[in-house]
Biotite code that builds the C-alpha atoms (Angstrom):
import biotite.structure as struc

atoms = struc.array([
    struc.Atom([2.394, -16.504, 25.104], chain_id="A", res_id=1, res_name="UNK", atom_name="CA", element="C"),
    struc.Atom([-1.376, -15.184, 24.435], chain_id="A", res_id=2, res_name="UNK", atom_name="CA", element="C"),
    struc.Atom([-2.860, -12.406, 25.994], chain_id="A", res_id=3, res_name="UNK", atom_name="CA", element="C"),
    struc.Atom([-6.513, -12.311, 27.403], chain_id="A", res_id=4, res_name="UNK", atom_name="CA", element="C"),
    struc.Atom([-7.916, -9.018, 27.502], chain_id="A", res_id=5, res_name="UNK", atom_name="CA", element="C"),
    struc.Atom([-9.652, -8.482, 30.519], chain_id="A", res_id=6, res_name="UNK", atom_name="CA", element="C"),
    struc.Atom([-12.322, -5.989, 31.788], chain_id="A", res_id=7, res_name="UNK", atom_name="CA", element="C"),
    struc.Atom([-11.493, -2.842, 33.057], chain_id="A", res_id=8, res_name="UNK", atom_name="CA", element="C"),
    struc.Atom([-12.789, -3.792, 36.598], chain_id="A", res_id=9, res_name="UNK", atom_name="CA", element="C"),
    struc.Atom([-10.095, -6.779, 36.627], chain_id="A", res_id=10, res_name="UNK", atom_name="CA", element="C"),
    struc.Atom([-6.975, -5.092, 37.553], chain_id="A", res_id=11, res_name="UNK", atom_name="CA", element="C"),
    struc.Atom([-5.237, -7.952, 39.505], chain_id="A", res_id=12, res_name="UNK", atom_name="CA", element="C"),
    struc.Atom([-1.487, -7.291, 38.408], chain_id="A", res_id=13, res_name="UNK", atom_name="CA", element="C"),
    struc.Atom([-1.186, -10.534, 36.515], chain_id="A", res_id=14, res_name="UNK", atom_name="CA", element="C"),
    struc.Atom([-0.850, -8.312, 33.011], chain_id="A", res_id=15, res_name="UNK", atom_name="CA", element="C"),
    struc.Atom([2.626, -7.554, 34.458], chain_id="A", res_id=16, res_name="UNK", atom_name="CA", element="C"),
    struc.Atom([3.878, -11.111, 35.165], chain_id="A", res_id=17, res_name="UNK", atom_name="CA", element="C"),
    struc.Atom([5.466, -12.845, 32.329], chain_id="A", res_id=18, res_name="UNK", atom_name="CA", element="C"),
    struc.Atom([4.592, -16.244, 34.052], chain_id="A", res_id=19, res_name="UNK", atom_name="CA", element="C"),
    struc.Atom([0.484, -15.031, 34.070], chain_id="A", res_id=20, res_name="UNK", atom_name="CA", element="C"),
    struc.Atom([-1.678, -15.844, 30.981], chain_id="A", res_id=21, res_name="UNK", atom_name="CA", element="C"),
    struc.Atom([-3.229, -12.466, 31.375], chain_id="A", res_id=22, res_name="UNK", atom_name="CA", element="C"),
    struc.Atom([0.623, -11.254, 30.610], chain_id="A", res_id=23, res_name="UNK", atom_name="CA", element="C"),
    struc.Atom([0.834, -8.012, 28.258], chain_id="A", res_id=24, res_name="UNK", atom_name="CA", element="C"),
    struc.Atom([3.830, -7.258, 26.613], chain_id="A", res_id=25, res_name="UNK", atom_name="CA", element="C"),
    struc.Atom([2.299, -4.331, 25.542], chain_id="A", res_id=26, res_name="UNK", atom_name="CA", element="C"),
    struc.Atom([1.476, -2.897, 28.747], chain_id="A", res_id=27, res_name="UNK", atom_name="CA", element="C"),
    struc.Atom([4.904, -3.034, 30.294], chain_id="A", res_id=28, res_name="UNK", atom_name="CA", element="C"),
    struc.Atom([8.526, -1.980, 29.335], chain_id="A", res_id=29, res_name="UNK", atom_name="CA", element="C"),
    struc.Atom([10.342, -5.119, 28.915], chain_id="A", res_id=30, res_name="UNK", atom_name="CA", element="C"),
    struc.Atom([13.881, -3.134, 29.029], chain_id="A", res_id=31, res_name="UNK", atom_name="CA", element="C"),
    struc.Atom([14.311, -3.884, 32.774], chain_id="A", res_id=32, res_name="UNK", atom_name="CA", element="C"),
    struc.Atom([13.514, -7.983, 32.170], chain_id="A", res_id=33, res_name="UNK", atom_name="CA", element="C"),
    struc.Atom([16.222, -7.876, 29.195], chain_id="A", res_id=34, res_name="UNK", atom_name="CA", element="C"),
    struc.Atom([18.869, -6.221, 31.456], chain_id="A", res_id=35, res_name="UNK", atom_name="CA", element="C"),
    struc.Atom([18.074, -8.866, 34.349], chain_id="A", res_id=36, res_name="UNK", atom_name="CA", element="C"),
    struc.Atom([18.610, -11.949, 31.381], chain_id="A", res_id=37, res_name="UNK", atom_name="CA", element="C"),
    struc.Atom([21.239, -10.262, 29.910], chain_id="A", res_id=38, res_name="UNK", atom_name="CA", element="C"),
    struc.Atom([19.180, -10.809, 26.537], chain_id="A", res_id=39, res_name="UNK", atom_name="CA", element="C"),
    struc.Atom([19.820, -8.443, 23.335], chain_id="A", res_id=40, res_name="UNK", atom_name="CA", element="C"),
    struc.Atom([16.094, -7.034, 22.024], chain_id="A", res_id=41, res_name="UNK", atom_name="CA", element="C"),
    struc.Atom([15.192, -8.593, 18.736], chain_id="A", res_id=42, res_name="UNK", atom_name="CA", element="C"),
    struc.Atom([13.345, -6.193, 16.095], chain_id="A", res_id=43, res_name="UNK", atom_name="CA", element="C"),
    struc.Atom([11.219, -9.116, 15.141], chain_id="A", res_id=44, res_name="UNK", atom_name="CA", element="C"),
    struc.Atom([9.386, -9.264, 18.653], chain_id="A", res_id=45, res_name="UNK", atom_name="CA", element="C"),
    struc.Atom([6.064, -8.206, 19.637], chain_id="A", res_id=46, res_name="UNK", atom_name="CA", element="C"),
    struc.Atom([6.638, -4.305, 20.798], chain_id="A", res_id=47, res_name="UNK", atom_name="CA", element="C"),
    struc.Atom([6.397, -3.428, 24.614], chain_id="A", res_id=48, res_name="UNK", atom_name="CA", element="C"),
    struc.Atom([4.553, -0.591, 26.026], chain_id="A", res_id=49, res_name="UNK", atom_name="CA", element="C"),
    struc.Atom([7.768, 1.957, 24.891], chain_id="A", res_id=50, res_name="UNK", atom_name="CA", element="C"),
    struc.Atom([7.649, 1.047, 21.272], chain_id="A", res_id=51, res_name="UNK", atom_name="CA", element="C"),
    struc.Atom([3.815, 0.570, 21.017], chain_id="A", res_id=52, res_name="UNK", atom_name="CA", element="C"),
    struc.Atom([3.796, 3.911, 22.389], chain_id="A", res_id=53, res_name="UNK", atom_name="CA", element="C"),
    struc.Atom([6.101, 5.652, 20.014], chain_id="A", res_id=54, res_name="UNK", atom_name="CA", element="C"),
    struc.Atom([4.596, 4.063, 17.162], chain_id="A", res_id=55, res_name="UNK", atom_name="CA", element="C"),
    struc.Atom([1.118, 4.927, 18.328], chain_id="A", res_id=56, res_name="UNK", atom_name="CA", element="C"),
    struc.Atom([2.007, 8.535, 18.657], chain_id="A", res_id=57, res_name="UNK", atom_name="CA", element="C"),
    struc.Atom([3.395, 8.667, 15.531], chain_id="A", res_id=58, res_name="UNK", atom_name="CA", element="C"),
    struc.Atom([0.568, 7.089, 14.092], chain_id="A", res_id=59, res_name="UNK", atom_name="CA", element="C"),
    struc.Atom([-2.176, 9.518, 15.450], chain_id="A", res_id=60, res_name="UNK", atom_name="CA", element="C"),
    struc.Atom([0.097, 12.771, 15.123], chain_id="A", res_id=61, res_name="UNK", atom_name="CA", element="C"),
    struc.Atom([0.275, 12.036, 11.465], chain_id="A", res_id=62, res_name="UNK", atom_name="CA", element="C"),
    struc.Atom([-3.391, 11.173, 11.256], chain_id="A", res_id=63, res_name="UNK", atom_name="CA", element="C"),
    struc.Atom([-4.431, 14.470, 12.880], chain_id="A", res_id=64, res_name="UNK", atom_name="CA", element="C"),
    struc.Atom([-1.452, 16.507, 10.522], chain_id="A", res_id=65, res_name="UNK", atom_name="CA", element="C"),
    struc.Atom([-3.486, 15.250, 7.472], chain_id="A", res_id=66, res_name="UNK", atom_name="CA", element="C"),
    struc.Atom([-6.802, 15.742, 8.562], chain_id="A", res_id=67, res_name="UNK", atom_name="CA", element="C"),
    struc.Atom([-8.702, 18.170, 6.522], chain_id="A", res_id=68, res_name="UNK", atom_name="CA", element="C"),
    struc.Atom([-8.899, 21.945, 7.611], chain_id="A", res_id=69, res_name="UNK", atom_name="CA", element="C"),
    struc.Atom([-12.524, 21.895, 7.192], chain_id="A", res_id=70, res_name="UNK", atom_name="CA", element="C"),
    struc.Atom([-14.005, 18.511, 7.236], chain_id="A", res_id=71, res_name="UNK", atom_name="CA", element="C"),
    struc.Atom([-17.404, 17.466, 6.431], chain_id="A", res_id=72, res_name="UNK", atom_name="CA", element="C"),
    struc.Atom([-19.674, 16.052, 9.262], chain_id="A", res_id=73, res_name="UNK", atom_name="CA", element="C"),
    struc.Atom([-19.244, 12.335, 7.901], chain_id="A", res_id=74, res_name="UNK", atom_name="CA", element="C"),
    struc.Atom([-15.361, 12.958, 8.423], chain_id="A", res_id=75, res_name="UNK", atom_name="CA", element="C"),
    struc.Atom([-15.823, 14.374, 11.811], chain_id="A", res_id=76, res_name="UNK", atom_name="CA", element="C"),
    struc.Atom([-17.819, 11.484, 12.839], chain_id="A", res_id=77, res_name="UNK", atom_name="CA", element="C"),
    struc.Atom([-15.529, 8.870, 11.184], chain_id="A", res_id=78, res_name="UNK", atom_name="CA", element="C"),
    struc.Atom([-12.471, 10.351, 13.231], chain_id="A", res_id=79, res_name="UNK", atom_name="CA", element="C"),
    struc.Atom([-14.853, 10.546, 16.473], chain_id="A", res_id=80, res_name="UNK", atom_name="CA", element="C"),
    struc.Atom([-15.663, 6.972, 15.965], chain_id="A", res_id=81, res_name="UNK", atom_name="CA", element="C"),
    struc.Atom([-11.984, 6.027, 15.056], chain_id="A", res_id=82, res_name="UNK", atom_name="CA", element="C"),
    struc.Atom([-10.657, 7.212, 18.206], chain_id="A", res_id=83, res_name="UNK", atom_name="CA", element="C"),
    struc.Atom([-13.181, 5.605, 20.670], chain_id="A", res_id=84, res_name="UNK", atom_name="CA", element="C"),
    struc.Atom([-12.895, 2.429, 18.900], chain_id="A", res_id=85, res_name="UNK", atom_name="CA", element="C"),
    struc.Atom([-9.132, 2.952, 19.328], chain_id="A", res_id=86, res_name="UNK", atom_name="CA", element="C"),
    struc.Atom([-9.150, 3.710, 22.648], chain_id="A", res_id=87, res_name="UNK", atom_name="CA", element="C"),
    struc.Atom([-11.569, 0.542, 23.531], chain_id="A", res_id=88, res_name="UNK", atom_name="CA", element="C"),
    struc.Atom([-9.158, -1.913, 21.495], chain_id="A", res_id=89, res_name="UNK", atom_name="CA", element="C"),
    struc.Atom([-5.700, -0.524, 22.479], chain_id="A", res_id=90, res_name="UNK", atom_name="CA", element="C"),
    struc.Atom([-3.243, -3.484, 23.602], chain_id="A", res_id=91, res_name="UNK", atom_name="CA", element="C"),
    struc.Atom([-2.184, -1.866, 26.655], chain_id="A", res_id=92, res_name="UNK", atom_name="CA", element="C"),
    struc.Atom([-5.060, -1.937, 29.264], chain_id="A", res_id=93, res_name="UNK", atom_name="CA", element="C"),
    struc.Atom([-4.129, 0.940, 31.451], chain_id="A", res_id=94, res_name="UNK", atom_name="CA", element="C"),
    struc.Atom([-3.242, 3.190, 28.717], chain_id="A", res_id=95, res_name="UNK", atom_name="CA", element="C"),
    struc.Atom([-6.486, 2.216, 26.978], chain_id="A", res_id=96, res_name="UNK", atom_name="CA", element="C"),
    struc.Atom([-8.225, 3.254, 30.265], chain_id="A", res_id=97, res_name="UNK", atom_name="CA", element="C"),
    struc.Atom([-6.266, 6.423, 30.588], chain_id="A", res_id=98, res_name="UNK", atom_name="CA", element="C"),
    struc.Atom([-7.377, 7.407, 26.882], chain_id="A", res_id=99, res_name="UNK", atom_name="CA", element="C"),
    struc.Atom([-11.110, 6.531, 27.370], chain_id="A", res_id=100, res_name="UNK", atom_name="CA", element="C"),
    struc.Atom([-11.271, 8.784, 30.777], chain_id="A", res_id=101, res_name="UNK", atom_name="CA", element="C"),
    struc.Atom([-9.309, 11.458, 28.941], chain_id="A", res_id=102, res_name="UNK", atom_name="CA", element="C"),
    struc.Atom([-11.639, 11.430, 26.282], chain_id="A", res_id=103, res_name="UNK", atom_name="CA", element="C"),
    struc.Atom([-14.619, 11.683, 28.377], chain_id="A", res_id=104, res_name="UNK", atom_name="CA", element="C"),
    struc.Atom([-12.837, 14.819, 30.370], chain_id="A", res_id=105, res_name="UNK", atom_name="CA", element="C"),
    struc.Atom([-11.984, 16.642, 27.159], chain_id="A", res_id=106, res_name="UNK", atom_name="CA", element="C"),
    struc.Atom([-13.733, 15.551, 24.085], chain_id="A", res_id=107, res_name="UNK", atom_name="CA", element="C"),
    struc.Atom([-11.836, 15.504, 20.891], chain_id="A", res_id=108, res_name="UNK", atom_name="CA", element="C"),
    struc.Atom([-11.772, 18.657, 19.085], chain_id="A", res_id=109, res_name="UNK", atom_name="CA", element="C"),
    struc.Atom([-12.541, 17.725, 15.412], chain_id="A", res_id=110, res_name="UNK", atom_name="CA", element="C"),
    struc.Atom([-13.610, 21.111, 13.700], chain_id="A", res_id=111, res_name="UNK", atom_name="CA", element="C"),
    struc.Atom([-10.223, 21.663, 11.827], chain_id="A", res_id=112, res_name="UNK", atom_name="CA", element="C"),
    struc.Atom([-6.939, 20.076, 11.442], chain_id="A", res_id=113, res_name="UNK", atom_name="CA", element="C"),
    struc.Atom([-5.411, 22.437, 14.021], chain_id="A", res_id=114, res_name="UNK", atom_name="CA", element="C"),
    struc.Atom([-8.244, 21.618, 16.454], chain_id="A", res_id=115, res_name="UNK", atom_name="CA", element="C"),
    struc.Atom([-7.761, 17.595, 16.147], chain_id="A", res_id=116, res_name="UNK", atom_name="CA", element="C"),
    struc.Atom([-3.837, 18.475, 16.223], chain_id="A", res_id=117, res_name="UNK", atom_name="CA", element="C"),
    struc.Atom([-3.940, 20.535, 19.438], chain_id="A", res_id=118, res_name="UNK", atom_name="CA", element="C"),
    struc.Atom([-6.340, 18.009, 21.108], chain_id="A", res_id=119, res_name="UNK", atom_name="CA", element="C"),
    struc.Atom([-3.952, 15.379, 20.592], chain_id="A", res_id=120, res_name="UNK", atom_name="CA", element="C"),
    struc.Atom([-0.914, 17.118, 21.476], chain_id="A", res_id=121, res_name="UNK", atom_name="CA", element="C"),
    struc.Atom([-2.772, 18.033, 25.064], chain_id="A", res_id=122, res_name="UNK", atom_name="CA", element="C"),
    struc.Atom([-3.499, 14.318, 25.373], chain_id="A", res_id=123, res_name="UNK", atom_name="CA", element="C"),
    struc.Atom([0.132, 13.473, 24.304], chain_id="A", res_id=124, res_name="UNK", atom_name="CA", element="C"),
    struc.Atom([1.173, 15.758, 26.967], chain_id="A", res_id=125, res_name="UNK", atom_name="CA", element="C"),
    struc.Atom([-0.930, 14.417, 29.674], chain_id="A", res_id=126, res_name="UNK", atom_name="CA", element="C"),
    struc.Atom([0.681, 11.290, 29.210], chain_id="A", res_id=127, res_name="UNK", atom_name="CA", element="C"),
    struc.Atom([4.077, 12.929, 29.010], chain_id="A", res_id=128, res_name="UNK", atom_name="CA", element="C"),
    struc.Atom([3.256, 14.359, 32.506], chain_id="A", res_id=129, res_name="UNK", atom_name="CA", element="C"),
    struc.Atom([2.092, 11.160, 34.011], chain_id="A", res_id=130, res_name="UNK", atom_name="CA", element="C"),
    struc.Atom([5.452, 9.345, 32.622], chain_id="A", res_id=131, res_name="UNK", atom_name="CA", element="C"),
    struc.Atom([7.663, 12.489, 33.811], chain_id="A", res_id=132, res_name="UNK", atom_name="CA", element="C"),
    struc.Atom([8.692, 13.316, 30.183], chain_id="A", res_id=133, res_name="UNK", atom_name="CA", element="C"),
    struc.Atom([9.077, 16.652, 28.772], chain_id="A", res_id=134, res_name="UNK", atom_name="CA", element="C"),
    struc.Atom([6.054, 18.419, 27.600], chain_id="A", res_id=135, res_name="UNK", atom_name="CA", element="C"),
    struc.Atom([5.879, 19.192, 23.660], chain_id="A", res_id=136, res_name="UNK", atom_name="CA", element="C"),
    struc.Atom([5.154, 22.505, 22.538], chain_id="A", res_id=137, res_name="UNK", atom_name="CA", element="C"),
    struc.Atom([1.695, 22.416, 20.882], chain_id="A", res_id=138, res_name="UNK", atom_name="CA", element="C"),
    struc.Atom([2.397, 25.406, 18.623], chain_id="A", res_id=139, res_name="UNK", atom_name="CA", element="C"),
    struc.Atom([4.861, 23.464, 16.933], chain_id="A", res_id=140, res_name="UNK", atom_name="CA", element="C"),
    struc.Atom([2.338, 20.388, 15.659], chain_id="A", res_id=141, res_name="UNK", atom_name="CA", element="C"),
    struc.Atom([2.414, 21.652, 12.030], chain_id="A", res_id=142, res_name="UNK", atom_name="CA", element="C"),
    struc.Atom([6.270, 21.596, 11.889], chain_id="A", res_id=143, res_name="UNK", atom_name="CA", element="C"),
    struc.Atom([6.905, 18.364, 13.744], chain_id="A", res_id=144, res_name="UNK", atom_name="CA", element="C"),
    struc.Atom([4.271, 16.320, 12.178], chain_id="A", res_id=145, res_name="UNK", atom_name="CA", element="C"),
    struc.Atom([3.497, 17.817, 8.689], chain_id="A", res_id=146, res_name="UNK", atom_name="CA", element="C"),
    struc.Atom([5.580, 20.393, 7.033], chain_id="A", res_id=147, res_name="UNK", atom_name="CA", element="C"),
    struc.Atom([9.042, 19.870, 8.794], chain_id="A", res_id=148, res_name="UNK", atom_name="CA", element="C"),
    struc.Atom([11.324, 22.221, 10.870], chain_id="A", res_id=149, res_name="UNK", atom_name="CA", element="C"),
    struc.Atom([11.900, 25.501, 9.611], chain_id="A", res_id=150, res_name="UNK", atom_name="CA", element="C"),
    struc.Atom([15.655, 24.930, 9.573], chain_id="A", res_id=151, res_name="UNK", atom_name="CA", element="C"),
    struc.Atom([15.470, 22.771, 6.585], chain_id="A", res_id=152, res_name="UNK", atom_name="CA", element="C"),
    struc.Atom([16.740, 19.221, 8.574], chain_id="A", res_id=153, res_name="UNK", atom_name="CA", element="C"),
    struc.Atom([13.713, 17.720, 7.339], chain_id="A", res_id=154, res_name="UNK", atom_name="CA", element="C"),
    struc.Atom([13.942, 18.566, 3.554], chain_id="A", res_id=155, res_name="UNK", atom_name="CA", element="C"),
    struc.Atom([14.512, 15.853, 1.103], chain_id="A", res_id=156, res_name="UNK", atom_name="CA", element="C"),
    struc.Atom([16.166, 17.792, -1.376], chain_id="A", res_id=157, res_name="UNK", atom_name="CA", element="C"),
])
């Protein structure tokens, strides 16, 4: 099935209907469809909203964790442009809309690695609140996404 992206003002619910030409697999949790049909999820299928979300947060937090401590104006501008375009083209329509809205309310903090990591953690926790998931302790972003846990459980040796 192909997905024809709709404009922000075109929300008729068809992106949630698997029979619609506007169906958006990246916009729904397909696990309930699988439970109803009895099918087992294949690893090589397009991601649903949950899988896409997990992968997205991993990418964004990792990018923030390796963002420069003291970025140049060009690096700040590049990251801002990336985030704007990322929000514009994110496959989950309502997720994209939420991110664009949140970026207007709380613009990205781009002056340092910790600023960007902290801003992104706040964004992630806003999504967690909406999904009734636990909040992440933003004081631990460096440990979680760059250095590994202090107990050594992420050490490679």
